[in-house]
Backbone as JSON, one array per atom type, in Angstrom:
{
  "sequence": "MDSKPVNAPSLLVHFPNLKSWYFWNSSETLEVKIEELRDEVTRCCPLLKTILTTSVANITASVLVKAFNSLTSIHVLNEHLSAEVILAIINHQKTLIHVFTFDSFSNFYDSDNIPRVKSNHLQVPGWIIQSLPRRCTRLKTLYFPLYEMNIDDIEEATWECYSLERLHIRVHGLNTKKKIDRAIHLWTEGRIAIRKKQTNDEEMPTLSDSQLYAVIPQCNNSIEARVARHLLKFSKLQKVWLGWKIRKVRN",
  "N": [[143.29, 66.48, 54.57], [145.45, 66.24, 57.43], [145.17, 67.47, 60.72], [147.54, 69.37, 62.66], [149.46, 68.86, 65.73], [148.79, 71.0, 68.55], [150.61, 74.02, 68.59], [152.73, 72.84, 67.28], [155.44, 72.92, 64.94], [155.0, 73.91, 61.53], [154.82, 71.43, 59.0], [155.41, 72.28, 56.51], [157.64, 73.9, 56.59], [159.78, 72.42, 55.94], [159.83, 72.26, 53.24], [160.73, 74.37, 51.37], [161.15, 74.72, 48.69], [158.98, 73.79, 47.39], [156.91, 73.36, 44.62], [154.6, 72.35, 43.5], [151.45, 70.96, 44.55], [149.57, 68.25, 45.58], [146.39, 68.27, 46.52], [144.23, 66.95, 48.81], [141.24, 66.31, 50.44], [139.27, 64.49, 52.53], [136.77, 64.9, 53.66], [133.9, 67.17, 53.87], [134.61, 69.36, 55.21], [137.32, 71.39, 56.22], [140.17, 70.3, 58.06], [141.95, 71.96, 59.14], [142.44, 75.41, 59.93], [141.55, 77.72, 57.46], [142.82, 80.19, 57.25], [145.15, 79.75, 58.67], [146.36, 77.82, 57.07], [146.75, 79.36, 54.72], [148.58, 81.31, 55.66], [150.79, 79.73, 56.34], [151.48, 78.55, 53.91], [152.14, 80.83, 52.42], [154.32, 81.78, 53.89], [156.13, 79.62, 54.03], [156.3, 78.33, 51.55], [157.06, 79.83, 49.05], [157.39, 79.37, 46.34], [155.33, 77.87, 45.4], [153.12, 77.12, 42.89], [151.43, 75.45, 41.53], [148.5, 73.57, 41.75], [146.94, 70.51, 42.34], [143.89, 69.1, 42.74], [141.66, 66.83, 44.29], [139.67, 67.17, 45.98], [136.37, 67.75, 47.38], [133.86, 69.97, 45.94], [133.25, 72.37, 47.47], [135.39, 72.55, 49.25], [137.56, 72.65, 47.47], [137.01, 75.09, 46.1], [137.18, 76.87, 48.24], [139.88, 76.68, 49.18], [141.25, 77.47, 46.89], [140.54, 80.13, 46.64], [141.09, 81.28, 49.16], [143.45, 80.23, 50.29], [145.62, 80.01, 48.52], [147.77, 81.93, 46.44], [148.17, 83.64, 43.34], [148.4, 81.46, 41.47], [149.68, 79.41, 38.81], [149.01, 77.08, 37.54], [146.29, 74.89, 37.57], [144.64, 71.97, 38.52], [141.75, 70.09, 38.42], [139.49, 67.65, 39.62], [137.05, 66.29, 37.54], [134.47, 65.5, 38.43], [134.06, 67.04, 40.64], [133.77, 69.54, 39.78], [132.29, 72.75, 39.67], [130.12, 75.66, 39.54], [131.02, 77.36, 41.53], [133.65, 76.47, 41.88], [134.75, 77.03, 39.37], [134.61, 79.84, 39.31], [136.34, 80.29, 41.41], [138.73, 79.4, 40.31], [139.06, 81.36, 38.36], [139.73, 83.42, 39.96], [142.45, 83.52, 39.96], [143.2, 84.75, 37.64], [145.08, 86.62, 36.66], [147.54, 85.4, 36.67], [147.26, 82.83, 35.8], [148.03, 80.05, 33.77], [147.73, 77.39, 32.97], [144.96, 75.22, 32.86], [143.4, 72.37, 33.94], [140.9, 69.92, 33.76], [139.98, 66.72, 34.88], [139.42, 63.14, 34.68], [139.74, 60.61, 36.84], [139.4, 57.94, 36.29], [139.55, 57.32, 33.64], [140.85, 56.65, 30.37], [140.5, 58.03, 28.02], [141.82, 59.56, 26.1], [143.51, 57.86, 24.82], [141.8, 56.17, 23.63], [139.84, 54.73, 20.96], [137.32, 55.49, 20.79], [134.69, 57.93, 21.1], [134.41, 59.68, 24.06], [131.8, 59.61, 26.55], [130.09, 62.54, 27.49], [130.21, 64.17, 30.68], [128.62, 66.1, 31.9], [126.26, 66.46, 33.23], [126.08, 66.92, 35.95], [126.98, 69.45, 36.19], [125.35, 71.99, 36.43], [125.28, 74.82, 35.35], [125.19, 78.2, 34.07], [126.22, 78.76, 30.65], [127.9, 80.96, 30.35], [129.5, 81.1, 32.57], [131.39, 79.03, 32.37], [132.56, 79.95, 30.0], [133.75, 82.23, 30.91], [136.28, 81.61, 31.8], [138.23, 81.3, 29.51], [137.78, 83.83, 28.53], [138.52, 85.7, 30.45], [140.92, 84.9, 31.58], [143.68, 85.79, 30.46], [146.27, 84.91, 30.01], [146.3, 82.25, 29.5], [147.59, 79.18, 28.34], [146.99, 76.56, 28.2], [144.03, 74.71, 28.1], [141.94, 72.43, 29.36], [139.01, 70.85, 29.1], [137.69, 68.24, 28.87], [135.42, 66.65, 29.35], [133.17, 68.14, 29.5], [130.53, 69.54, 27.74], [130.56, 72.15, 25.58], [128.61, 74.88, 24.23], [128.39, 76.08, 20.97], [127.22, 78.54, 20.41], [127.47, 79.89, 22.85], [130.25, 80.01, 22.96], [130.83, 81.71, 20.81], [129.68, 84.05, 21.58], [131.16, 85.98, 22.97], [134.51, 87.28, 22.94], [137.23, 85.05, 23.26], [139.95, 85.8, 25.17], [142.43, 84.7, 25.4], [144.95, 84.66, 23.72], [147.38, 83.43, 23.54], [147.01, 80.77, 23.59], [147.89, 77.37, 23.45], [147.32, 74.65, 23.76], [144.36, 72.86, 23.54], [141.66, 71.2, 24.79], [138.53, 70.3, 24.35], [134.93, 69.7, 24.31], [132.31, 70.11, 21.98], [128.95, 70.87, 21.6], [127.03, 69.04, 19.33], [129.15, 68.4, 17.74], [129.72, 65.51, 17.46], [130.47, 63.11, 16.31], [132.96, 60.98, 14.82], [133.37, 61.64, 12.17], [132.43, 64.29, 11.94], [134.13, 65.57, 13.76], [136.62, 65.1, 12.55], [136.19, 66.53, 10.2], [135.99, 69.17, 11.14], [138.59, 69.5, 12.18], [140.02, 69.2, 9.82], [139.17, 71.47, 8.34], [140.22, 73.44, 9.98], [143.05, 72.91, 9.89], [143.51, 73.14, 7.13], [142.8, 75.77, 6.8], [144.83, 77.02, 8.26], [146.98, 76.4, 6.6], [146.3, 77.87, 4.34], [146.5, 80.45, 5.33], [149.19, 80.53, 5.99], [150.38, 80.47, 3.46], [150.19, 83.04, 2.61], [152.1, 84.38, 3.92], [155.47, 85.39, 4.76], [158.4, 83.34, 5.28], [159.51, 83.81, 7.8], [157.59, 84.93, 9.35], [155.25, 84.99, 12.06], [152.27, 83.1, 12.75], [149.4, 85.02, 12.19], [147.02, 86.83, 14.3], [143.68, 86.67, 13.54], [141.1, 88.8, 12.23], [137.46, 88.86, 12.31], [136.5, 89.25, 9.7], [138.69, 88.42, 8.19], [138.77, 85.75, 8.94], [136.41, 84.85, 7.77], [137.15, 85.06, 5.17], [138.83, 82.94, 4.9], [137.33, 80.67, 5.76], [134.33, 80.64, 4.46], [131.54, 82.71, 5.44], [129.06, 81.81, 4.73], [129.16, 79.13, 5.11], [127.87, 77.64, 7.6], [127.98, 75.47, 9.2], [128.39, 73.28, 12.07], [130.93, 72.24, 12.12], [132.42, 74.11, 10.59], [132.08, 76.43, 12.09], [133.38, 75.77, 14.47], [135.97, 75.37, 13.48], [136.6, 77.95, 12.53], [136.69, 79.25, 14.96], [138.93, 78.01, 16.16], [140.93, 78.94, 14.5], [141.4, 81.47, 15.4], [143.42, 81.44, 17.17], [146.6, 81.79, 16.98], [148.85, 80.53, 17.98], [148.13, 78.01, 18.61], [148.69, 74.58, 19.01], [148.05, 71.93, 19.74], [145.13, 70.06, 19.62], [142.14, 68.67, 20.85], [139.04, 67.34, 20.25], [137.3, 65.48, 21.06], [138.09, 63.15, 19.96], [141.08, 61.69, 19.25], [144.15, 63.35, 19.64], [145.17, 66.13, 17.94], [147.94, 67.47, 16.25], [149.8, 70.32, 15.26], [152.33, 72.2, 13.54], [153.81, 75.26, 14.4]],
  "CA": [[144.47, 66.92, 55.3], [145.43, 65.98, 58.86], [145.54, 68.62, 61.53], [148.8, 69.17, 63.37], [149.33, 69.1, 67.16], [148.83, 72.41, 68.96], [151.93, 74.64, 68.7], [153.76, 72.12, 66.53], [155.86, 73.67, 63.75], [154.4, 73.44, 60.28], [155.63, 70.54, 58.17], [155.78, 72.99, 55.29], [158.94, 74.56, 56.73], [160.78, 71.51, 55.37], [159.66, 72.23, 51.77], [160.76, 75.75, 50.85], [161.21, 74.71, 47.21], [157.77, 73.14, 46.88], [156.32, 74.08, 43.48], [153.27, 71.83, 43.22], [150.86, 70.31, 45.7], [148.37, 67.45, 45.4], [145.57, 68.63, 47.67], [143.11, 66.04, 48.97], [140.54, 66.38, 51.72], [138.25, 63.44, 52.42], [135.47, 65.34, 54.15], [133.43, 68.44, 53.32], [135.11, 70.44, 56.06], [138.77, 71.36, 56.4], [140.6, 69.97, 59.41], [142.81, 73.05, 59.59], [141.85, 76.7, 59.62], [141.98, 78.18, 56.15], [143.75, 81.31, 57.44], [146.42, 79.15, 59.07], [146.93, 77.21, 55.86], [147.21, 80.44, 53.85], [149.77, 81.94, 56.24], [151.91, 78.79, 56.28], [151.87, 78.43, 52.5], [152.8, 82.09, 52.05], [155.6, 81.92, 54.6], [157.04, 78.48, 53.86], [156.36, 77.79, 50.18], [156.86, 80.96, 48.12], [157.47, 78.94, 44.94], [154.18, 77.03, 45.08], [152.32, 77.73, 41.83], [150.59, 74.43, 40.9], [147.64, 72.81, 42.66], [146.12, 69.43, 41.81], [142.98, 68.79, 43.82], [140.54, 65.9, 44.13], [138.75, 67.46, 47.08], [135.01, 68.11, 46.97], [133.78, 71.3, 45.33], [133.31, 73.51, 48.4], [136.76, 72.63, 49.76], [138.4, 73.12, 46.37], [136.77, 76.52, 45.89], [137.64, 77.62, 49.41], [141.35, 76.78, 49.24], [141.73, 78.22, 45.74], [140.32, 81.55, 46.87], [141.57, 81.8, 50.44], [144.72, 79.68, 50.77], [146.7, 80.08, 47.55], [147.84, 83.16, 45.67], [148.91, 83.75, 42.08], [148.68, 80.15, 40.89], [149.83, 79.37, 37.35], [148.47, 75.82, 37.02], [145.27, 74.32, 38.44], [144.08, 70.7, 38.05], [140.56, 69.8, 39.22], [138.76, 66.45, 39.26], [135.85, 66.7, 36.82], [133.23, 65.27, 39.18], [133.94, 68.06, 41.67], [133.69, 70.84, 39.13], [131.03, 73.45, 39.92], [130.21, 77.09, 39.26], [131.84, 77.93, 42.59], [135.04, 76.12, 41.6], [135.18, 77.77, 38.18], [134.84, 81.22, 39.73], [137.54, 80.28, 42.25], [139.86, 79.31, 39.38], [139.19, 82.68, 37.72], [140.35, 84.29, 40.95], [143.88, 83.55, 39.64], [143.24, 85.09, 36.22], [146.24, 87.43, 36.28], [148.75, 84.56, 36.6], [146.91, 81.47, 35.39], [148.53, 79.63, 32.45], [147.25, 76.05, 32.65], [143.77, 74.73, 33.57], [143.09, 70.99, 33.58], [139.92, 69.11, 34.47], [140.35, 65.35, 34.53], [138.66, 62.02, 35.22], [140.78, 59.69, 37.31], [139.12, 56.55, 35.92], [139.38, 57.23, 32.19], [142.0, 56.82, 29.5], [139.83, 58.28, 26.74], [142.73, 60.13, 25.1], [144.11, 56.73, 24.09], [140.73, 55.33, 23.11], [139.36, 54.97, 19.6], [135.91, 55.86, 20.91], [134.4, 59.25, 21.63], [133.91, 59.47, 25.42], [130.53, 60.22, 26.92], [130.26, 63.74, 28.31], [129.75, 63.98, 32.06], [128.31, 67.46, 32.33], [124.94, 66.57, 33.83], [126.19, 67.45, 37.3], [127.44, 70.83, 36.14], [124.18, 72.77, 36.01], [125.64, 76.23, 35.45], [125.07, 78.9, 32.79], [127.39, 78.64, 29.79], [128.81, 82.09, 30.46], [130.46, 80.88, 33.66], [132.49, 78.28, 31.76], [133.22, 80.8, 29.02], [134.52, 83.27, 31.6], [137.68, 81.19, 31.92], [139.07, 81.78, 28.4], [137.55, 85.25, 28.26], [139.13, 86.55, 31.46], [142.28, 84.44, 31.89], [144.33, 86.16, 29.2], [147.58, 84.28, 29.87], [146.11, 80.81, 29.33], [148.21, 78.43, 27.24], [146.4, 75.22, 28.22], [142.67, 74.62, 28.62], [141.43, 71.06, 29.21], [137.67, 70.58, 29.6], [137.35, 67.15, 27.95], [134.18, 65.94, 29.64], [132.07, 69.1, 29.55], [130.14, 69.89, 26.37], [130.27, 73.56, 25.38], [127.71, 75.24, 23.15], [129.09, 76.99, 20.06], [126.64, 79.88, 20.56], [128.13, 80.48, 24.03], [131.65, 80.27, 22.6], [130.9, 82.82, 19.87], [129.0, 85.22, 22.13], [132.16, 86.98, 23.34], [135.86, 86.88, 22.53], [138.23, 84.43, 24.13], [141.09, 86.72, 25.17], [143.68, 83.95, 25.65], [145.53, 84.52, 22.38], [148.6, 82.61, 23.61], [146.57, 79.38, 23.77], [148.68, 76.38, 22.72], [146.71, 73.32, 23.87], [142.94, 73.0, 23.81], [140.9, 69.94, 24.8], [137.15, 70.62, 24.69], [133.85, 69.11, 23.55], [131.35, 71.1, 21.5], [127.66, 70.24, 21.33], [126.78, 68.86, 17.9], [130.36, 67.81, 17.14], [129.61, 64.29, 18.26], [130.87, 61.91, 15.57], [134.33, 61.06, 14.32], [133.33, 62.32, 10.87], [132.3, 65.73, 12.17], [135.37, 66.03, 14.39], [137.66, 65.09, 11.51], [135.9, 67.63, 9.26], [136.37, 70.42, 11.81], [140.04, 69.55, 12.22], [140.48, 69.41, 8.44], [138.95, 72.88, 8.0], [141.19, 74.23, 10.75], [144.42, 72.75, 9.37], [143.54, 73.72, 5.79], [142.78, 77.21, 7.0], [146.18, 77.41, 8.67], [147.83, 76.33, 5.41], [145.95, 79.01, 3.48], [147.06, 81.66, 5.96], [150.65, 80.44, 5.87], [150.79, 80.75, 2.09], [150.2, 84.48, 2.41], [153.13, 84.94, 4.78], [156.88, 85.06, 4.51], [158.82, 82.21, 6.11], [159.91, 84.19, 9.16], [156.47, 85.54, 10.03], [154.43, 84.14, 12.9], [150.85, 83.05, 12.4], [148.75, 86.23, 12.71], [145.7, 86.75, 14.9], [142.81, 87.11, 12.46], [139.81, 89.43, 12.51], [136.33, 88.06, 11.82], [136.44, 89.34, 8.24], [139.76, 87.57, 7.67], [138.35, 84.36, 9.15], [135.4, 84.52, 6.77], [137.85, 84.92, 3.89], [139.42, 81.59, 4.92], [136.19, 79.75, 5.8], [133.23, 81.58, 4.16], [130.47, 82.85, 6.42], [127.91, 81.04, 4.27], [129.31, 77.79, 5.68], [127.49, 77.82, 9.0], [127.93, 74.16, 9.86], [129.08, 73.23, 13.35], [132.35, 72.0, 11.84], [133.02, 75.36, 10.14], [132.09, 77.38, 13.2], [134.46, 75.37, 15.39], [137.25, 75.61, 12.81], [136.85, 79.4, 12.55], [137.09, 79.6, 16.33], [140.3, 77.55, 16.38], [141.85, 79.78, 13.72], [141.65, 82.72, 16.1], [144.56, 81.27, 18.08], [147.73, 81.56, 16.07], [149.87, 79.7, 18.63], [147.53, 76.72, 18.94], [149.47, 73.47, 18.46], [147.43, 70.64, 20.02], [143.67, 70.18, 19.77], [141.34, 67.46, 21.02], [137.63, 67.71, 20.22], [136.52, 64.3, 21.41], [138.69, 61.96, 19.38], [142.45, 61.87, 18.8], [144.82, 64.63, 19.81], [145.74, 66.56, 16.67], [149.08, 68.35, 16.44], [150.29, 71.08, 14.11], [153.56, 72.95, 13.8], [153.7, 76.7, 14.18]],
  "C": [[144.34, 66.59, 56.78], [145.83, 67.24, 59.6], [146.82, 68.32, 62.29], [148.58, 69.4, 64.86], [149.44, 70.6, 67.47], [150.28, 72.86, 69.15], [153.05, 73.89, 68.0], [154.16, 72.95, 65.32], [155.24, 73.07, 62.5], [155.36, 72.51, 59.54], [156.12, 71.25, 56.92], [157.14, 73.69, 55.38], [160.05, 73.7, 56.11], [160.74, 71.5, 53.83], [159.65, 73.64, 51.19], [160.78, 75.83, 49.33], [160.01, 74.03, 46.58], [157.12, 73.99, 45.78], [154.92, 73.6, 43.14], [152.77, 71.02, 44.41], [149.61, 69.55, 45.26], [147.54, 67.61, 46.66], [144.35, 67.73, 47.72], [142.55, 66.16, 50.36], [139.34, 65.45, 51.64], [136.86, 63.86, 52.85], [135.07, 66.67, 53.51], [133.81, 69.62, 54.2], [136.62, 70.28, 56.2], [139.11, 71.07, 57.86], [141.61, 70.97, 59.94], [142.1, 74.35, 59.24], [142.42, 77.21, 58.31], [142.98, 79.32, 56.25], [145.13, 80.81, 57.83], [147.13, 78.52, 57.89], [147.5, 78.28, 54.94], [148.51, 81.04, 54.36], [150.99, 81.03, 56.12], [152.4, 78.61, 54.85], [152.64, 79.67, 52.06], [154.19, 82.19, 52.65], [156.6, 80.84, 54.21], [157.26, 78.05, 52.42], [156.14, 78.9, 49.15], [156.87, 80.57, 46.65], [156.26, 78.13, 44.49], [153.26, 77.73, 44.08], [151.34, 76.75, 41.18], [149.81, 73.67, 41.96], [146.88, 71.76, 41.86], [145.21, 68.99, 42.95], [141.91, 67.8, 43.41], [139.56, 66.07, 45.29], [137.38, 67.85, 46.54], [134.95, 69.58, 46.62], [133.94, 72.43, 46.33], [134.7, 73.66, 49.0], [137.7, 73.16, 48.69], [138.24, 74.62, 46.16], [137.34, 77.35, 47.03], [139.16, 77.77, 49.42], [141.9, 77.58, 48.05], [141.6, 79.73, 45.97], [141.08, 82.06, 48.09], [142.96, 81.34, 50.85], [145.89, 79.89, 49.82], [146.61, 81.35, 46.71], [148.61, 82.97, 44.37], [149.32, 82.39, 41.5], [148.81, 80.26, 39.37], [149.21, 78.13, 36.74], [147.51, 75.2, 38.03], [144.68, 73.07, 37.78], [142.93, 70.32, 38.99], [139.89, 68.53, 38.71], [137.39, 66.84, 38.7], [134.58, 66.56, 37.66], [133.02, 66.3, 40.29], [133.91, 69.48, 41.08], [132.32, 71.46, 39.39], [131.21, 74.91, 39.54], [131.13, 77.77, 40.27], [133.32, 77.67, 42.33], [135.56, 76.91, 40.4], [135.48, 79.23, 38.53], [136.08, 81.33, 40.62], [138.79, 80.18, 41.39], [140.13, 80.68, 38.75], [139.8, 83.69, 38.69], [141.86, 84.46, 40.7], [144.13, 84.01, 38.2], [144.48, 85.85, 35.79], [147.5, 86.58, 36.07], [148.5, 83.21, 35.94], [147.33, 81.18, 33.95], [147.93, 78.29, 32.03], [146.03, 75.69, 33.5], [143.45, 73.33, 33.04], [141.9, 70.5, 34.4], [140.13, 67.68, 33.99], [139.43, 64.36, 35.2], [139.66, 60.95, 35.58], [140.58, 58.25, 36.85], [139.06, 56.36, 34.4], [140.71, 57.41, 31.46], [141.51, 57.16, 28.09], [140.73, 58.92, 25.69], [143.38, 59.05, 24.25], [143.07, 55.84, 23.43], [140.37, 55.7, 21.68], [137.89, 55.35, 19.61], [135.76, 57.27, 21.47], [133.81, 59.09, 23.03], [132.57, 60.17, 25.65], [130.78, 61.44, 27.78], [129.66, 63.49, 29.68], [129.37, 65.32, 32.67], [126.97, 67.59, 33.03], [124.99, 67.17, 35.23], [126.51, 68.93, 37.32], [126.31, 71.71, 35.59], [124.48, 74.26, 36.23], [125.46, 76.89, 34.09], [126.36, 78.8, 31.98], [128.38, 79.76, 29.97], [129.83, 81.91, 31.57], [131.65, 80.09, 33.14], [133.27, 79.18, 30.81], [134.04, 81.92, 29.67], [135.99, 82.91, 31.75], [138.53, 81.68, 30.75], [138.86, 83.25, 28.06], [138.34, 86.14, 29.21], [140.57, 86.15, 31.8], [143.15, 84.61, 30.65], [145.67, 85.48, 28.98], [147.49, 82.78, 29.61], [146.85, 80.27, 28.11], [147.6, 77.03, 27.11], [145.01, 75.28, 28.81], [142.12, 73.23, 28.31], [140.07, 70.97, 29.9], [137.1, 69.42, 28.79], [136.0, 66.49, 28.17], [132.99, 66.88, 29.84], [131.78, 69.56, 28.13], [129.75, 71.36, 26.28], [129.29, 73.76, 24.23], [128.39, 76.28, 22.26], [128.52, 78.4, 20.13], [127.26, 80.6, 21.75], [129.56, 80.86, 23.7], [131.75, 81.54, 21.76], [130.34, 84.12, 20.44], [129.96, 86.34, 22.5], [133.55, 86.4, 23.07], [136.61, 86.15, 23.63], [139.49, 85.28, 24.05], [142.43, 86.02, 25.38], [144.38, 83.64, 24.33], [146.85, 83.75, 22.36], [148.27, 81.13, 23.74], [147.35, 78.43, 22.85], [148.04, 75.0, 22.7], [145.26, 73.47, 24.31], [142.25, 71.64, 23.69], [139.48, 70.27, 25.26], [136.19, 69.75, 23.88], [132.89, 70.22, 23.15], [130.07, 70.38, 21.11], [127.41, 70.2, 19.82], [127.97, 68.27, 17.15], [130.57, 66.46, 17.82], [129.89, 63.01, 17.5], [132.31, 62.1, 15.1], [134.38, 61.84, 13.0], [133.27, 63.83, 11.05], [133.57, 66.3, 12.8], [136.49, 66.12, 13.36], [137.45, 66.24, 10.53], [136.3, 68.98, 9.87], [137.88, 70.58, 11.85], [140.61, 69.82, 10.84], [140.31, 70.87, 8.03], [139.93, 73.77, 8.73], [142.59, 74.13, 10.15], [144.55, 73.32, 7.95], [143.52, 75.24, 5.86], [144.14, 77.75, 7.4], [147.13, 77.41, 7.46], [147.58, 77.52, 4.5], [146.52, 80.31, 4.04], [148.56, 81.69, 5.8], [151.14, 80.83, 4.48], [150.88, 82.25, 1.8], [151.29, 85.17, 3.22], [154.52, 84.62, 4.26], [157.3, 84.01, 5.53], [159.09, 82.58, 7.56], [158.76, 84.85, 9.93], [155.74, 84.52, 10.9], [153.0, 84.13, 12.37], [150.16, 84.27, 13.0], [147.46, 85.9, 13.46], [144.72, 87.39, 13.93], [141.56, 87.8, 12.98], [138.7, 88.54, 11.96], [136.26, 88.09, 10.29], [137.52, 88.48, 7.58], [139.42, 86.1, 7.83], [137.33, 83.94, 8.1], [136.01, 84.41, 5.38], [138.47, 83.52, 3.77], [138.33, 80.52, 4.88], [134.94, 80.62, 5.64], [132.1, 81.54, 5.19], [129.23, 82.04, 6.02], [127.96, 79.58, 4.74], [129.08, 77.91, 7.18], [127.34, 76.49, 9.73], [128.67, 74.22, 11.19], [130.57, 73.02, 13.14], [133.06, 73.3, 11.44], [133.11, 76.37, 11.27], [133.19, 77.05, 14.2], [135.81, 75.67, 14.76], [137.59, 77.1, 12.8], [137.3, 79.85, 13.94], [138.54, 79.2, 16.59], [141.31, 78.43, 15.66], [142.15, 81.11, 14.39], [142.92, 82.66, 16.94], [145.78, 80.83, 17.29], [148.79, 80.65, 16.66], [149.36, 78.3, 18.95], [148.26, 75.58, 18.23], [148.81, 72.11, 18.64], [145.95, 70.85, 20.31], [143.06, 68.79, 19.93], [139.89, 67.88, 21.13], [136.72, 66.53, 20.53], [137.11, 63.01, 20.87], [140.04, 62.33, 18.79], [142.97, 63.29, 19.08], [145.51, 64.99, 18.51], [146.82, 67.61, 16.93], [149.44, 69.06, 15.14], [151.57, 71.8, 14.53], [153.32, 74.42, 13.51], [154.88, 77.22, 13.39]]
}
């Protein structure tokens, strides 16, 4: 961001209907005071709810916590993801609906190959990543395509985002097309089995653990079955990507 001349009016006064902002800062220090930025955003842009940032981690974390309030959608460049940034995202847990991490140089969603995970730089405990779906209860979209989660971390505590509709994640051990396809097959077959027990006008129910084991038996402890059981917890889930091909279902 460029600093403005002393006593000059904020450029933001010209954008009262601004709803989203691409935030980029080339250095590791802000060229404007964070308090000034916060006050101008609050005063001039009351509709601003979406932030897309490619700034470095410390700048991203700082502006998310100190400059913006009640965001509903946050997009962060994967290479700048850190524990500090994740905790800053969670700062908006009461309003947050969409979380995207992305790689600006990759088109892996259109590729026939499973992309290489890029989580080596993200040396943080699994619970910090898991805090996002556990604490952000309004989440409908969660994209973490280049970070590999551990199924033990996922199962350790409940994801409270039961309105989840789109999920793009990687899971350790689910690293071949065959395994991914098997997990998706178990999930979709499980949905069909649940649907058969419902009337046409009923929504997909949220299942307890015992109900999940009735669909996919507990004795099947493969990584594919464990991931599928996890997906079945989200009755509104429509689009899933586990490393290869975006799979869609109808609710």
